[in-house]
Structures are given as structure tokens and as C-alpha cells.
DOVEX-977182 format. One line per field, with one value per residue (C-alpha): x negated, y, z negated. Coordinates in Angstrom, 3 decimals. Example, Ala and Ser with C-alpha at 12.3 -4.5 7.8 and 13.67 -1.06 7.14 Angstrom:
2
c1 (-12.300 -13.670)
c2 (-4.500 -1.060)
c3 (-7.800 -7.140)
This chain:
653
c1 (-316.052 -313.996 -312.156 -313.473 -309.948 -308.360 -308.669 -305.566 -303.461 -302.466 -299.373 -298.172 -299.102 -302.789 -302.600 -303.546 -303.922 -301.720 -298.740 -298.915 -298.949 -295.529 -296.446 -299.714 -299.398 -299.956 -303.030 -304.471 -304.367 -307.026 -310.763 -312.883 -314.673 -311.350 -310.669 -312.716 -310.478 -307.381 -308.664 -309.295 -305.812 -304.159 -305.925 -304.918 -301.271 -301.180 -302.637 -300.266 -297.166 -298.031 -298.809 -295.062 -293.585 -295.633 -296.790 -299.878 -302.612 -306.115 -305.479 -304.096 -306.922 -309.443 -308.150 -307.509 -310.318 -309.344 -305.730 -306.605 -309.075 -306.599 -303.811 -306.309 -307.821 -304.801 -301.546 -299.197 -296.438 -296.976 -300.207 -299.587 -301.188 -300.334 -301.044 -301.772 -300.057 -298.350 -300.276 -302.668 -300.136 -299.105 -301.322 -299.833 -296.326 -297.247 -298.724 -295.761 -292.843 -292.202 -294.197 -291.108 -289.420 -292.492 -291.289 -288.463 -290.871 -289.730 -286.649 -283.093 -282.032 -285.512 -288.200 -289.254 -292.181 -293.853 -293.875 -290.875 -289.799 -286.268 -287.517 -289.898 -291.087 -294.624 -294.188 -294.806 -294.222 -293.216 -296.216 -295.173 -297.134 -300.808 -302.674 -300.059 -301.462 -303.779 -301.107 -298.479 -300.880 -301.977 -298.337 -297.907 -301.052 -299.849 -296.386 -297.919 -299.834 -296.825 -294.541 -296.880 -298.069 -301.741 -302.661 -301.170 -303.768 -303.070 -304.986 -304.706 -305.960 -306.741 -308.561 -311.256 -308.871 -306.197 -308.856 -309.009 -305.477 -305.075 -302.792 -305.593 -307.895 -305.167 -304.749 -308.499 -308.651 -305.901 -307.398 -310.643 -308.904 -306.216 -306.788 -306.330 -307.918 -306.987 -309.019 -309.213 -310.378 -311.753 -311.341 -313.981 -313.772 -314.547 -311.062 -307.543 -305.849 -308.515 -311.978 -312.050 -313.262 -314.530 -316.907 -315.582 -316.303 -319.889 -320.279 -319.072 -321.316 -324.355 -323.289 -325.308 -326.009 -328.773 -327.419 -329.999 -328.817 -325.200 -326.153 -328.059 -325.166 -322.627 -324.708 -325.511 -321.862 -320.696 -323.432 -322.506 -318.833 -319.594 -321.651 -318.841 -321.095 -318.929 -316.709 -315.288 -317.974 -320.828 -319.149 -319.039 -322.665 -323.806 -321.772 -323.399 -326.820 -326.000 -324.755 -328.057 -330.022 -327.859 -328.353 -332.112 -332.075 -329.770 -331.359 -327.898 -325.054 -322.105 -318.870 -316.868 -319.294 -319.303 -315.547 -316.095 -314.708 -317.107 -318.331 -319.276 -320.582 -320.686 -320.095 -319.131 -315.342 -315.321 -317.293 -314.353 -316.388 -318.366 -315.151 -313.647 -316.804 -316.913 -313.209 -313.493 -316.468 -314.771 -311.200 -311.106 -313.491 -311.970 -311.606 -311.012 -313.107 -313.659 -314.815 -316.219 -315.878 -317.077 -314.708 -314.211 -310.811 -309.649 -312.201 -312.151 -310.454 -312.905 -310.593 -309.461 -313.037 -314.089 -311.226 -309.680 -307.592 -305.805 -305.395 -303.997 -300.600 -301.279 -297.806 -297.468 -300.606 -301.999 -303.684 -305.916 -307.339 -306.853 -305.093 -302.424 -299.067 -298.376 -295.585 -297.011 -294.023 -294.909 -291.261 -291.173 -291.067 -294.063 -293.982 -293.078 -296.381 -298.318 -296.357 -297.241 -300.929 -301.258 -299.262 -301.321 -304.525 -302.947 -301.929 -305.297 -307.067 -305.007 -305.042 -308.446 -306.830 -305.052 -306.511 -305.183 -304.789 -303.735 -303.830 -305.550 -303.344 -305.309 -304.371 -300.938 -299.871 -302.069 -304.087 -307.073 -306.408 -307.396 -309.976 -311.859 -312.026 -312.314 -313.737 -314.746 -311.110 -309.430 -309.479 -308.656 -308.421 -307.809 -304.740 -303.968 -300.743 -300.542 -304.092 -303.375 -300.598 -302.503 -305.663 -303.543 -302.148 -305.647 -306.673 -303.470 -304.047 -307.306 -306.175 -306.133 -303.014 -302.834 -300.670 -300.280 -298.987 -297.591 -295.216 -291.835 -291.653 -295.171 -294.355 -292.231 -295.493 -296.314 -292.963 -294.333 -297.303 -294.933 -292.991 -295.742 -298.710 -297.073 -293.436 -293.856 -296.486 -294.689 -297.856 -297.951 -298.344 -296.659 -295.520 -294.988 -293.156 -293.579 -291.491 -288.454 -285.204 -284.953 -288.318 -287.215 -289.157 -291.241 -288.075 -286.981 -290.384 -291.037 -287.708 -287.926 -284.537 -284.875 -286.856 -283.902 -281.941 -284.982 -286.415 -283.223 -282.935 -286.526 -286.833 -288.982 -288.918 -287.810 -286.548 -286.099 -285.789 -286.075 -283.574 -286.165 -289.808 -289.315 -287.722 -290.612 -293.145 -291.122 -290.686 -294.414 -295.092 -292.539 -293.936 -297.426 -296.257 -297.077 -295.097 -293.206 -294.101 -293.880 -292.263 -291.075 -290.655 -289.396 -289.262 -288.844 -291.053 -291.450 -290.535 -288.492 -286.057 -287.977 -290.493 -291.586 -292.237 -294.423 -292.678 -293.561 -294.271 -291.501 -290.216 -286.989 -285.357 -285.480 -282.061 -280.372 -278.729 -277.253 -273.992 -274.602 -271.014 -267.779 -264.530 -261.326 -260.347 -263.395 -266.762 -269.808 -272.782 -276.051 -279.669 -282.684 -283.022 -279.972 -278.104 -278.923 -276.597 -273.919 -274.514 -274.065 -270.888 -269.378 -270.304 -268.504 -265.461 -265.392 -265.541 -262.715 -260.634 -261.112 -260.123 -257.042 -255.931 -256.259 -254.342 -251.473 -251.098 -247.679 -249.022 -252.048 -255.198 -255.312 -259.110 -260.082 -261.980 -265.358 -267.754 -271.353 -273.731 -277.419 -278.112 -281.937 -282.383 -281.102 -282.529 -281.729 -278.605 -276.947 -274.024 -272.834 -272.195 -270.580 -268.213 -267.291 -266.637 -264.657 -262.397 -261.792 -261.772 -259.823 -261.958 -265.771 -268.210 -271.794 -274.529 -278.014 -280.766 -281.297 -279.425 -276.087 -275.906 -277.595 -278.400 -276.694 -273.205 -273.487 -274.764 -271.763 -269.295 -270.892 -270.763 -267.145 -266.104 -268.031 -266.317 -262.786 -262.482 -261.170 -261.463 -261.609 -265.312 -266.668 -270.347 -272.449 -275.877 -277.812 -276.192 -277.232 -275.717 -278.393 -281.724 -281.624 -283.622 -285.632 -284.621 -284.857 -283.792 -280.816 -279.706 -280.035 -278.221 -275.331 -275.309 -275.333 -272.929 -275.210 -275.013 -272.920 -269.959 -269.793 -269.940 -267.092 -264.968 -265.696 -264.721 -261.464 -260.705)
c2 (-242.024 -239.071 -237.303 -233.862 -232.486 -234.372 -231.411 -230.117 -233.197 -232.035 -231.589 -228.228 -229.105 -228.991 -225.294 -224.378 -220.619 -219.949 -221.590 -218.879 -215.990 -214.786 -211.167 -209.191 -208.025 -211.669 -211.830 -208.711 -210.415 -212.895 -212.472 -211.701 -215.026 -216.825 -215.224 -217.700 -220.466 -218.406 -218.028 -221.743 -222.601 -219.960 -221.302 -224.804 -223.792 -222.114 -225.183 -227.547 -225.482 -224.834 -228.486 -229.209 -225.775 -224.406 -220.813 -218.656 -220.471 -219.317 -215.582 -215.933 -218.253 -215.664 -212.887 -214.804 -213.058 -209.639 -210.246 -211.319 -208.460 -205.826 -206.959 -207.328 -203.842 -201.831 -201.263 -202.695 -201.973 -198.410 -198.374 -199.121 -201.914 -201.644 -204.835 -204.677 -207.700 -210.059 -213.129 -212.468 -211.846 -215.310 -215.056 -211.633 -213.126 -215.925 -213.485 -211.095 -213.098 -215.379 -218.495 -220.562 -219.347 -219.704 -223.119 -221.238 -219.011 -218.563 -220.722 -219.540 -217.597 -217.905 -215.327 -213.323 -214.349 -210.964 -208.536 -206.212 -203.557 -204.939 -208.127 -206.914 -203.656 -205.050 -205.032 -201.395 -201.307 -203.400 -205.210 -207.507 -205.614 -204.736 -201.480 -199.461 -199.771 -196.751 -194.366 -195.682 -195.668 -192.112 -191.082 -192.648 -190.965 -187.559 -188.228 -189.116 -185.843 -183.738 -185.548 -184.930 -188.532 -187.884 -190.798 -193.257 -195.185 -196.214 -198.970 -200.035 -203.529 -203.820 -206.497 -205.930 -207.199 -204.673 -201.956 -202.215 -200.812 -197.189 -196.425 -197.397 -194.829 -192.192 -192.911 -192.715 -189.381 -187.968 -189.495 -187.660 -184.268 -184.506 -184.129 -187.642 -190.291 -193.237 -196.449 -198.456 -202.047 -203.364 -207.147 -208.105 -211.755 -211.255 -212.573 -211.522 -214.755 -215.464 -213.948 -210.177 -208.316 -204.879 -202.214 -202.059 -205.762 -205.270 -202.218 -204.031 -206.995 -204.728 -202.323 -202.574 -200.222 -200.459 -201.791 -199.846 -196.667 -197.455 -198.089 -194.791 -192.956 -194.380 -193.278 -189.848 -189.139 -190.119 -188.000 -184.925 -185.394 -185.606 -182.415 -180.589 -179.886 -181.507 -178.732 -179.041 -177.036 -178.783 -182.146 -181.568 -180.479 -183.478 -185.790 -184.395 -184.857 -188.389 -189.279 -188.123 -190.159 -193.209 -192.911 -192.757 -195.854 -197.876 -196.596 -195.840 -193.363 -194.697 -193.885 -193.709 -191.408 -189.360 -188.864 -187.836 -191.142 -192.471 -195.902 -198.697 -202.026 -204.456 -206.769 -210.429 -210.555 -213.950 -212.920 -212.167 -210.847 -208.499 -207.307 -206.427 -204.543 -202.571 -201.718 -200.469 -198.313 -196.608 -196.685 -193.121 -191.509 -188.542 -188.337 -191.032 -194.205 -197.331 -200.587 -203.006 -206.672 -209.708 -212.681 -216.008 -216.814 -220.140 -219.897 -222.759 -225.321 -227.077 -227.833 -224.196 -222.933 -225.078 -224.121 -220.858 -220.297 -223.646 -223.212 -219.697 -221.417 -225.171 -226.570 -229.478 -231.312 -233.728 -231.512 -234.362 -235.427 -232.213 -234.111 -232.083 -233.793 -233.342 -235.153 -235.918 -236.884 -237.353 -236.739 -233.413 -230.339 -228.018 -224.710 -221.758 -220.136 -223.138 -223.142 -219.454 -220.166 -222.959 -221.051 -217.895 -219.836 -221.432 -218.027 -216.463 -219.206 -218.227 -214.445 -212.877 -209.604 -211.175 -210.418 -211.300 -208.924 -209.756 -207.792 -210.322 -213.296 -215.458 -218.710 -217.522 -216.734 -219.432 -216.964 -218.865 -221.382 -218.799 -217.292 -220.594 -220.883 -217.186 -215.264 -212.331 -211.844 -212.079 -209.363 -209.651 -205.982 -206.542 -205.540 -202.612 -203.078 -199.521 -199.722 -203.113 -201.525 -198.389 -200.415 -202.618 -199.511 -198.250 -201.515 -201.608 -198.038 -199.107 -202.305 -205.137 -207.053 -207.360 -209.915 -208.222 -210.694 -209.252 -210.709 -209.071 -207.553 -206.122 -204.598 -202.096 -200.423 -199.744 -198.284 -194.885 -196.483 -198.635 -195.545 -192.962 -195.067 -197.740 -197.110 -193.415 -194.228 -197.418 -199.432 -203.150 -204.589 -207.848 -207.756 -211.214 -210.830 -213.989 -214.724 -212.921 -213.291 -215.150 -216.533 -218.338 -218.384 -215.241 -213.230 -209.670 -208.172 -210.729 -211.322 -210.071 -208.406 -205.048 -205.358 -205.769 -202.854 -200.605 -201.154 -201.219 -197.408 -197.017 -196.317 -198.579 -201.541 -204.987 -206.912 -210.679 -213.747 -217.394 -219.998 -222.798 -223.529 -223.861 -220.443 -219.051 -220.296 -218.940 -215.548 -215.348 -216.165 -213.574 -210.911 -211.112 -210.646 -207.271 -204.098 -205.416 -202.548 -203.014 -206.381 -207.725 -211.457 -212.380 -215.883 -217.375 -219.001 -222.748 -225.565 -225.409 -227.940 -229.691 -232.487 -232.262 -228.527 -228.316 -227.264 -225.561 -221.856 -220.173 -216.609 -215.595 -212.617 -209.777 -208.866 -212.176 -214.584 -218.007 -219.812 -222.936 -224.043 -223.125 -222.388 -220.402 -219.073 -217.625 -216.421 -216.717 -214.531 -215.354 -214.322 -216.362 -219.721 -219.026 -220.075 -223.675 -223.297 -222.161 -225.265 -227.483 -225.625 -226.039 -229.729 -230.241 -228.289 -230.283 -233.511 -232.348 -231.339 -234.767 -236.539 -234.329 -234.990 -238.750 -238.682 -236.595 -236.873 -235.249 -231.823 -229.895 -229.636 -226.607 -226.249 -223.295 -223.790 -222.052 -220.586 -220.021 -217.526 -217.336 -213.661 -213.998 -210.224 -207.525 -204.881 -204.736 -206.665 -208.867 -206.735 -209.426 -211.712 -208.905 -208.138 -211.823 -212.050 -208.803 -209.927 -213.432 -213.319 -211.426 -212.784 -212.536 -213.689 -212.382 -214.229 -212.873 -213.610 -209.950 -207.087 -206.876 -203.085 -201.863 -205.291 -207.579 -207.159 -203.388 -203.499 -205.598 -203.287 -200.240 -201.743 -202.835 -199.400 -197.580 -199.670 -199.505 -202.998 -203.594 -207.269 -208.477 -208.758 -210.570 -209.938 -212.467 -211.387 -210.150 -207.522 -203.882 -203.355 -205.289 -206.997 -210.775 -212.421 -215.648 -219.274 -221.914 -220.828 -223.206 -221.755 -218.199 -218.896 -220.229 -217.154 -214.609 -216.601 -217.810 -221.562 -223.954 -223.836 -220.037 -219.962 -222.502 -220.346 -217.234 -219.054 -220.284 -216.759)
c3 (-35.404 -36.570 -33.752 -32.833 -33.046 -35.929 -38.273 -36.463 -37.127 -40.566 -42.627 -43.830 -47.405 -46.446 -45.560 -49.095 -48.681 -45.665 -47.353 -50.042 -47.553 -46.535 -45.857 -45.586 -49.197 -50.197 -47.977 -49.636 -53.034 -51.920 -52.342 -49.290 -49.737 -49.192 -45.809 -43.729 -45.046 -44.200 -40.634 -40.348 -41.603 -39.401 -36.335 -37.404 -37.751 -34.323 -32.600 -34.385 -33.575 -29.937 -29.272 -29.479 -28.699 -25.775 -25.640 -25.224 -27.107 -26.198 -26.610 -30.115 -31.213 -30.067 -32.329 -35.552 -37.466 -36.090 -37.116 -40.653 -41.115 -39.946 -42.234 -45.098 -44.795 -43.685 -45.536 -42.936 -42.021 -43.300 -41.319 -37.663 -35.625 -31.933 -30.010 -26.302 -24.686 -27.094 -25.915 -28.795 -31.542 -32.787 -35.844 -36.515 -36.428 -38.812 -41.336 -41.187 -42.518 -39.551 -40.345 -41.135 -37.937 -35.716 -34.536 -32.771 -30.836 -27.187 -27.782 -27.219 -30.309 -31.845 -32.415 -29.405 -27.197 -27.657 -30.590 -30.701 -33.223 -32.921 -34.607 -37.310 -38.837 -38.484 -34.697 -33.932 -30.173 -27.143 -25.685 -22.872 -20.206 -20.544 -21.098 -23.019 -26.560 -26.535 -25.275 -27.688 -30.648 -29.879 -29.870 -33.315 -34.633 -33.436 -34.874 -38.247 -38.317 -37.339 -39.787 -42.725 -42.962 -42.371 -44.654 -42.172 -40.186 -36.599 -34.790 -31.151 -30.252 -26.547 -24.553 -21.974 -19.281 -20.232 -20.342 -16.535 -16.291 -15.288 -18.234 -20.633 -19.022 -19.125 -22.821 -23.466 -21.687 -23.893 -27.050 -26.325 -26.101 -28.801 -32.560 -33.983 -36.178 -33.975 -34.136 -30.906 -31.269 -28.003 -28.077 -25.510 -24.463 -20.756 -19.934 -19.101 -17.998 -15.435 -15.764 -16.090 -13.048 -12.076 -13.270 -16.834 -17.224 -16.060 -18.277 -21.385 -20.672 -20.717 -23.457 -26.641 -29.529 -32.087 -35.403 -37.379 -35.717 -36.666 -40.297 -40.525 -38.870 -41.353 -44.330 -42.910 -42.100 -45.587 -47.222 -45.140 -45.994 -49.727 -49.542 -47.744 -44.767 -42.076 -40.716 -37.188 -35.406 -37.194 -36.634 -32.855 -32.795 -34.821 -32.609 -29.465 -31.059 -32.177 -28.714 -27.248 -29.803 -29.167 -25.393 -25.913 -28.133 -25.871 -22.645 -21.245 -21.603 -23.588 -21.748 -24.971 -26.750 -23.565 -24.075 -27.730 -28.978 -31.601 -30.576 -32.995 -31.870 -30.363 -33.320 -33.709 -33.721 -35.434 -38.544 -40.830 -43.764 -41.526 -39.881 -43.248 -44.220 -40.964 -41.028 -44.602 -43.601 -40.661 -41.950 -43.254 -40.796 -39.030 -35.286 -32.653 -32.913 -30.849 -32.416 -29.836 -30.827 -28.926 -29.212 -27.501 -26.044 -27.479 -30.313 -32.795 -30.557 -28.266 -25.310 -25.139 -25.396 -22.424 -20.068 -21.172 -18.039 -18.338 -22.089 -21.791 -21.727 -21.626 -22.252 -24.668 -25.757 -28.323 -30.955 -32.131 -28.760 -26.808 -24.018 -22.227 -21.738 -18.036 -16.228 -12.788 -10.690 -6.997 -6.138 -7.947 -5.675 -5.552 -7.369 -5.186 -6.105 -4.775 -1.526 -1.247 -1.918 0.634 3.250 2.760 3.425 6.491 7.858 7.023 8.953 11.995 11.520 10.693 9.614 6.629 3.194 -0.268 -3.207 -6.766 -10.035 -12.327 -11.396 -8.905 -10.657 -11.782 -8.212 -6.603 -4.563 -5.931 -3.118 -0.516 -2.869 -2.988 0.801 1.703 -1.267 0.930 1.996 -1.418 -4.058 -7.762 -8.757 -12.481 -14.458 -12.185 -10.245 -8.954 -7.653 -6.062 -3.988 -2.972 -2.275 -0.011 1.664 2.361 3.971 6.031 7.197 8.803 10.433 7.877 6.838 3.034 1.264 -2.136 -4.721 -7.960 -10.527 -10.012 -13.497 -13.162 -9.768 -11.689 -12.682 -9.027 -7.965 -6.935 -5.166 -3.101 -2.050 -1.598 -0.535 1.634 2.602 3.407 6.035 7.140 6.506 7.197 3.702 2.699 -0.925 -2.407 -5.705 -7.766 -10.900 -9.451 -11.372 -14.680 -15.785 -18.949 -22.201 -21.586 -21.992 -21.400 -20.623 -17.877 -16.134 -12.548 -12.781 -11.086 -7.852 -5.470 -6.895 -7.296 -3.828 -1.741 -1.313 -0.025 3.722 5.936 3.524 4.608 1.566 1.734 -0.458 0.691 -0.461 -0.369 0.377 4.145 4.217 2.164 4.693 7.617 5.961 5.270 8.921 10.041 7.725 9.239 12.838 14.433 13.727 10.704 8.341 4.556 3.925 0.545 -0.143 -3.623 -5.088 -8.567 -11.130 -11.097 -8.770 -5.617 -4.208 -1.417 -1.962 1.676 1.678 4.767 7.950 11.235 10.916 12.877 13.078 11.382 13.023 10.514 9.138 9.904 7.502 8.132 7.483 5.408 4.861 6.621 4.849 5.103 1.660 -0.106 1.200 -1.059 -0.105 -1.866 -1.563 -2.574 -4.367 -6.546 -3.396 -4.327 -7.323 -4.877 -2.751 -5.821 -6.790 -3.318 -3.239 -6.546 -5.363 -2.128 -4.103 -6.378 -3.373 -1.819 -5.032 -5.427 -1.848 -2.282 -5.561 -4.179 -0.425 -0.548 -1.605 -0.279 -2.370 -4.676 -4.450 -2.225 1.008 0.620 3.175 2.091 3.686 2.805 3.503 3.430 3.764 1.455 3.767 6.608 5.666 8.284 9.465 11.859 8.889 6.937 9.805 10.144 6.409 6.343 9.205 7.852 4.022 1.387 -1.448 -1.568 -4.250 -4.224 -6.132 -6.877 -9.396 -10.203 -11.813 -10.016 -10.136 -6.971 -5.530 -3.024 -4.481 -4.399 -0.814 0.251 -1.505 0.105 3.588 3.193 1.949 4.665 7.344 5.949 4.480 0.968 0.003 -3.577 -4.402 -7.450 -8.192 -10.080 -11.275 -14.262 -16.495 -16.641 -20.107 -21.981 -21.429 -21.106 -23.874 -23.806 -23.375 -20.690 -17.218 -17.390 -20.730 -19.485 -16.223 -18.291 -20.535 -17.694 -15.510 -12.716 -13.231 -11.171 -13.538 -13.517 -9.715 -9.522 -11.822 -9.759 -6.562 -8.088 -9.318)
């Protein structure tokens, strides 16, 4: 029997049409009847490539027809397509001159994981974080009008998950009040990474508009335009009348029409011929428009259709059988996120005031562990980081104890909320920042580089980072004890260092570090799991020193004696350790998996200067002169000077 998936086990020579398309101008030379085959081949190519070079699969499969239709109808790159979140843009990359390079996607030195104008003129804006497409596209539409390029079309493509973000609503509000011809395509698949949540999700599920009404409206609008009867005043009056008629037909008020954004849909987002027809019909209509398309995340590949959350980023897999290639090593340490998830449930079972909050990442941060057992005490608020923080502040104000889990890079979007809505009132909210530091292949938009430096000046905050899984559990236990105020715990993506990660839940005194290794020549101060690289470096130096001593007993070893302090807390910093280090050492090395300007190294320099000490201090951390691009964590640590070898060199001086 023929395998259900073997259509994907193909050679490049079988991509008859796709192999001839280097840029969208080549696509536009095809007949409309050939586009379904292009979509099939494009989907085929994405599956084949991602089976060996992992990335974001399901999102890109879901927008294949939208991608092909947009580049077929619009004159890109002169016309602008603004993608919201680059998870969906693999097909776009393949059609815009990067098919031969797509095998390097997310690899060191290869094409970027998300669209970027620094890589291609077809990539109109940065789109690593959700909900910014409408605002950016509106800016481009206004710029086109002011620059005398009124013929330029601008399209924003946003998903229903991203539509839950506050920035999307701010953009919609401005679109409704500014003169523009922007087209917003709402890619509605009822998903972000996990299932979409909230009122917008429910609204979109129920929203429907009579197709006959849309057809009549298209024809009437074109006829009025041809007769020269559509001036601005008459247009507004007709639009108000049409909105009233539409509401009567649909038996509900359309929120977009209510904002004077002309709504079309919903339509099938996988019917490529119909998409081309609709886009051609509305392409030159004046005023802001929203085209609502229903799609299926993972469409066209059965395994991804059945389990879209797993296949959002499935890792390597067999494209023919759909079997994921997972290395299940019982001796492999747990991921930090899973230790967080299990520990949160354990704490919540003991403390009835604990609640969990996440902005659309229950599986990504493992809050789904508590969500399964205590659904009434866990809250997925959608892609809305600022709201997640203020919502947590509101619950804390009235007696609950929120654990608010946000990816470090995404917490940047809630900076003011952290200050104004939590820290200012000294509210007891525990912020767990996952994916802190270098995250690897997701690159510059996702590295958690700035949280330590950004948060350190804020009053009332406690800022901590565990070196291993035991420390994570103890910090989580400490953070939920009474009168702790706003408490930040940051930890990295991926696996830890301990196979046996369970340990007793014990309090760590806030503002205390620990000495892990004694020495007399150089003091290394680290914070967080990057301290494990320091441990490896010291072990190697100790081994070298021992070998040197044995080889030449007549002369002392030249390898420096190194003390290592795990600081645990950036704020309040352990001043007892700093005093000990200042009195004993003339050379200090600080190591942190975050931007070194403003972080641990800066804090140490400031304390030493304030107290009249002037040791030589070498700071290791991420640069502030450029953004770190994508690659494996090991590759990136080597590039920025955070691997074992770089630490050894810094210690030697």
C-alpha cells in the first residue's frame, strides 16, 4: 500500500514548476490554473527541507496559498507585504530568491530564521515578535502617500493569535482614523502556537458574512466608481448604510466595519484560485480593508494537521512516515522549562494562593502541567505580554500570588507594566523569564539578552538566576514565601545539568551567593547557568596546573589559582561576597549570559568604585555593539566569548 506521506519523499527534479521560480516575477508568468500545482510543490519543498533542518513547520504550511496568491497578484517588492511573526514566512523566502539557500535556514551564517530587510528587499519589516504588522504596514502606506507613491499597495498578514495583542488593536484604531488604502489579511486558523484564546477568538469563530451580499457590494462599488459618484462624503454615507445592511443580514455587528475598515469574508484560505480572484477584486479599492481567511495550520501534511502544537516546531522527522526523530536518553537532564512546570504544580498544591499566567505559551513554558491539574488557577491570556503583567499585578493586589511566565525576549514588551503596575506598588508577583540568554537558532529577535540590564535599576525588584535545576526549584520556593515583593527568576532554553533534578524545597536567603571553588589569584563571579561553563574552565585549569607541577617539581605552576562565586542574585547583590573579593583579589572576571553593559559586570564595577576598590575587572557577556545572530548555542557562545575556552583565556589574562 502506498504510504500516506510518500509524496514528500521526492527529489528536487520533480518540483516541475517551483524549480523554475526564482523570484515572484517568474511566478507571475504562470497561468492561474497552474497555481494549485505550485502550492503543492511549495508545501512539498518545505516539508522535505524541514525534515532534516528543523524549523517552524505548521505555520508555514498553513499560509502556502496566501503566500502564492499575494506574490502572484501584487508587484513585490515594489508592493509591500508585511508578515506578522516569521513562523509563517518560509514559503515567502523560497519564492523570493532564497530557495537554494533555504537549507541554511537558522544555521550559523545561513539565512535568518525570520524575515529581515537586512537580508532581502522582499522582507519589508522585522517580524520576530507578534502583533506589529498592522502598525508597520500603516506606516508604510502613509509613507507611500506622502512620498508620491500612491500606486504602491501595502498588505499586512496577521494571524488570529497575534490579533489578541494590544499593539494590533492600537494599529487597527489608527487605521480606522487615518487616510490609507491598507489591506489587512486576517489569517484565521484558531491557533498561535497553542490554541488561540480570548474574546477575539470567539468572535472570529462566529463571524460570518453573506457571500451574496459581498458580491452585490463589489459590483455596486465598481459601478459607482465608474460613474464618478463615489466622492468622500458619499462614500462614507454608503459605507454606513452598507454596514447597517450587513449587520441585518449577519444578525450581528461587525467590529471591523464598526471601525470603518471594510470587511470581506470569511473565505477559504486554501482555495488559491478564489484567493487570486478576491485579491484582484479588492486590490485597487480605496480605504482600509480587512480580508478574513480561514486556514488550517499544518495544512497538506497529515501529521501536522492532527497535532499542530507539536508540529509547530517538530525537530527532525521522516517526511515519508511522519515519524519524529526524538532521542530519548534517560540520562539526559530535563529542560529547565519542565522543571519549572513540575515545581510550579508542586508549589501550587501546597499554596492555594498561587496562580499561573502565560501569554500564549502554556506548552512552551510547561505551564500546561499545572493547567492540566488546575485549569481554574492557570490563565493563558493570549499574545499579550503587557496585559499578562498587569493582570498578574491586579491579582496580586487582591491577595493572589501569580507566577507570570514570559520568554525573556518577549518580556521586553511589558517593561512599563513591570515598572508601573507591579514594582511601583511592590506587588508580590513572581516573574519567571524562560529562554534567558542565548537561545540558539531563533536568533536576534529571540535571544534573552537585555532583561538583567533593563530591570536592574528598578526599585523593589529582586532579580535572580539559578545555576542549575536544584537552584531553580529553591528560588521558586523562596519567591513564593510571604513579603517577597516582585521577584524575577531567569533561566535558559533547553536542558539543564542534573539528571536527578528533584530536591527538597528550601529557602535561599535573598541577596546571598555562594562560593563554589576557592582560590587565591583570580576571582570569577558568575550568575545563572553560564556558571557551569566557569566550573568546566576551572576544572581544566586545575588539571593543567596539576600536570605542570608533576612535570616540573622544581618550579611552581604558572596556572592561576581561581576562586568561583555563584552570585545567584543580581539585585540585591551579595555585598559580603563583593567585600571578600575586593579585599583578597586584584583580578576579577565576571561572566553573564546577557548583555554585559548594565548587567552583573557593571554592578560589580559600580560597587567597587563606590567603596574605593580598583581591581582589574574583565567582563564577559553579550555585546552591546551588535545583535547576536543565529546558530547553535555552542557556536554562539564561542563567537561572543562565553564558552569554556574564552573563560580560560580571561582567567589567564
